C-alpha positions as CSV (number, residue, x, y, z in Angstrom):
1,M,3.2,-29.3,43.8
2,A,0.1,-29.5,41.5
3,L,-1.2,-26.1,41.5
4,K,2.1,-25.3,40.9
5,R,2.0,-27.5,38.0
6,T,-1.9,-27.1,37.1
7,V,-0.6,-23.2,36.6
8,F,3.0,-24.4,34.5
9,W,-0.2,-26.4,31.9
10,Y,-2.8,-23.7,32.1
11,L,0.1,-21.3,30.9
12,T,1.6,-23.2,28.4
13,L,-2.1,-24.3,26.5
14,V,-2.7,-20.1,27.1
15,V,0.5,-19.2,25.3
16,L,-0.1,-22.5,22.3
17,Q,-3.6,-20.7,21.7
18,Q,-2.0,-17.2,21.0
19,G,0.3,-18.4,18.7
20,Y,-1.6,-20.8,16.8
21,A,-4.3,-17.2,16.5
22,Q,-1.4,-15.2,15.9
23,H,-0.6,-17.0,13.2
24,S,-4.2,-18.1,12.2
25,Q,-5.4,-16.3,8.1
26,A,-8.5,-15.0,9.4
27,D,-6.6,-13.9,12.0
28,L,-3.6,-11.7,10.2
29,E,-6.1,-10.7,7.7
30,G,-7.9,-9.4,10.9
31,K,-4.9,-7.6,11.2
32,M,-4.2,-6.3,7.8
33,N,-7.7,-4.8,7.8
34,T,-7.0,-2.9,11.0
35,I,-3.7,-2.0,9.8
36,T,-5.7,-0.1,6.8
37,E,-8.4,1.6,8.6
38,F,-5.4,3.0,10.5
39,M,-3.9,4.4,7.7
40,Q,-6.8,5.5,6.2
41,T,-7.6,7.5,9.5
42,R,-4.1,9.1,9.8
43,S,-3.4,6.7,12.6
44,Y,0.0,6.0,11.6
45,D,1.9,4.9,14.6
46,S,-0.6,2.4,15.2
47,A,-0.7,1.4,11.7
48,E,3.1,1.2,12.6
49,Y,2.9,-1.3,15.5
50,V,0.3,-3.1,13.8
51,L,2.2,-4.3,11.3
52,K,5.7,-4.5,12.7
53,Q,3.8,-7.1,15.6
54,T,1.8,-8.8,12.7
55,M,4.8,-8.8,10.4
56,P,6.9,-12.5,11.8
57,S,3.7,-14.5,11.1
58,I,2.7,-12.9,7.4
59,R,5.9,-14.1,6.9
60,Q,5.6,-17.6,8.3
61,Q,2.5,-17.8,6.5
62,Q,3.8,-17.5,3.1
63,D,1.0,-15.3,2.1
64,S,2.2,-13.5,-1.3
65,L,-0.6,-10.6,-1.4
66,M,-0.3,-9.8,2.5
67,L,3.2,-9.9,2.1
68,A,3.2,-7.7,-0.6
69,K,0.7,-5.3,0.7
70,A,2.6,-4.9,4.1
71,Y,5.7,-3.4,1.8
72,A,3.2,-1.0,0.4
73,F,2.4,-0.4,4.1
74,T,6.3,-0.3,5.2
75,H,6.6,2.1,2.6
76,D,3.7,4.8,3.6
77,F,5.2,4.4,7.5
78,Q,9.4,5.3,6.1
79,W,7.8,8.2,3.7
80,Y,6.4,9.9,7.0
81,R,9.5,9.3,8.7
82,D,11.7,10.7,5.2
83,E,13.5,7.9,4.8
84,F,12.9,8.0,1.2
85,D,15.1,5.6,-0.5
86,S,13.9,3.1,2.6
87,A,10.4,3.4,1.6
88,I,11.5,3.3,-2.1
89,N,12.9,0.2,-1.8
90,S,9.4,-1.4,0.5
91,L,7.9,-0.2,-2.0
92,N,10.0,-2.3,-5.6
93,Q,9.9,-4.9,-3.2
94,A,5.5,-5.0,-3.2
95,L,5.7,-4.2,-6.9
96,R,7.4,-7.1,-7.1
97,V,5.5,-9.6,-5.2
98,F,1.8,-8.1,-7.1
99,H,3.6,-8.3,-10.6
100,S,4.5,-12.0,-9.7
101,L,0.6,-12.4,-8.5
102,N,-0.8,-10.5,-12.1
103,D,-2.4,-8.5,-10.2
104,S,-3.3,-4.9,-11.7
105,S,-5.1,-2.7,-8.9
106,W,-2.1,-3.3,-7.1
107,V,0.4,-2.5,-9.9
108,G,-0.9,0.4,-11.2
109,Y,-1.1,1.6,-7.1
110,C,2.9,0.9,-6.5
111,H,3.2,2.8,-9.7
112,N,1.1,5.9,-8.6
113,E,2.3,5.8,-5.5
114,F,6.1,6.0,-7.0
115,G,4.4,9.2,-9.2
116,L,4.0,10.6,-6.4
117,D,7.1,10.1,-4.3
118,Y,9.0,10.8,-7.5
119,L,7.3,14.0,-7.5
120,I,7.7,15.5,-3.9
121,L,11.4,14.6,-5.0
122,G,11.7,16.4,-8.2
123,Q,12.7,13.7,-10.1
124,F,9.6,14.9,-12.3
125,D,10.8,12.6,-15.4
126,K,11.0,9.1,-13.3
127,S,6.7,10.9,-11.7
128,L,5.8,11.5,-15.9
129,E,6.5,7.3,-16.2
130,H,5.3,5.5,-13.0
131,T,2.3,7.9,-13.6
132,Q,1.8,7.1,-17.2
133,K,2.7,3.7,-16.5
134,A,-0.3,4.0,-13.3
135,I,-2.7,5.4,-15.4
136,D,-2.4,2.2,-18.5
137,I,-3.0,-0.2,-16.1
138,Y,-5.9,1.5,-14.7
139,R,-6.6,2.2,-18.2
140,E,-6.3,-1.2,-19.7
141,V,-8.9,-3.7,-16.9
142,G,-11.2,-0.2,-17.0
143,D,-10.8,1.0,-13.9
144,T,-12.3,4.8,-14.2
145,I,-11.9,5.9,-10.5
146,H,-8.3,5.4,-10.1
147,W,-7.1,5.8,-14.2
148,A,-8.6,9.2,-13.1
149,H,-7.0,10.4,-9.9
150,S,-3.8,9.5,-11.9
151,L,-5.1,11.2,-14.5
152,S,-5.2,14.2,-11.3
153,Y,-1.4,13.6,-10.8
154,L,-0.8,13.8,-13.8
155,S,-2.0,17.2,-14.1
156,N,-0.3,18.3,-11.3
157,I,3.0,16.9,-12.3
158,N,2.9,19.0,-15.4
159,H,2.0,21.6,-13.4
160,D,5.3,21.7,-11.9
161,I,6.7,21.1,-14.9
162,A,5.2,24.3,-16.4
163,E,3.2,22.3,-18.5
164,Y,0.3,23.9,-17.6
165,E,-2.0,23.3,-20.7
166,K,-1.4,19.8,-20.6
167,G,-1.9,19.6,-17.2
168,I,-5.7,21.5,-17.1
169,T,-6.5,19.1,-20.4
170,Y,-5.3,16.1,-18.1
171,G,-7.8,18.0,-15.2
172,H,-10.3,18.3,-17.4
173,Q,-9.7,14.4,-18.0
174,A,-9.5,13.9,-14.7
175,L,-12.8,15.5,-13.8
176,E,-14.9,13.9,-16.5
177,L,-13.5,10.6,-15.3
178,F,-14.8,11.3,-12.0
179,E,-18.4,12.8,-12.8
180,S,-19.1,9.8,-15.1
181,H,-18.3,7.5,-12.2
182,S,-20.2,9.1,-10.2
183,V,-23.4,8.8,-12.1
């Protein structure tokens, strides 16, 4: 009987410790870093698994930045599964939170993603609109590397709509920014 009680209290303590660690800010940041690493290596299934395990804790912490990043990652998972409407909805959720946080870099990121999403969907007007918003944001904050990426996306969009001269012009602008950044 005493052994059963000891085992019960030990297991209770372990579960409580795991529950606390699962909800700690440091652990969540570590998990978000792990997700980011998985995303960078295109290990989407692993990244999505970790995010699904982590999302309840993120919501419980009420960390807006982390929640917005989780929505942005969710957009990526849904996009790769061809769930385009859901992906765009998740990115809209992320954008709303990033706007509320006045986080220009992430707002620009969302607009870039929208630009790419709509380009792939063949909705060129929306693609141009969002990509231009990203360019404006990155130019304003002086983020030359992301500004250059956005210009290269704008070059691709113009190519796809047969605006070849504009595409070449934006491509050259992107290249100039990339080169200035690497000096």
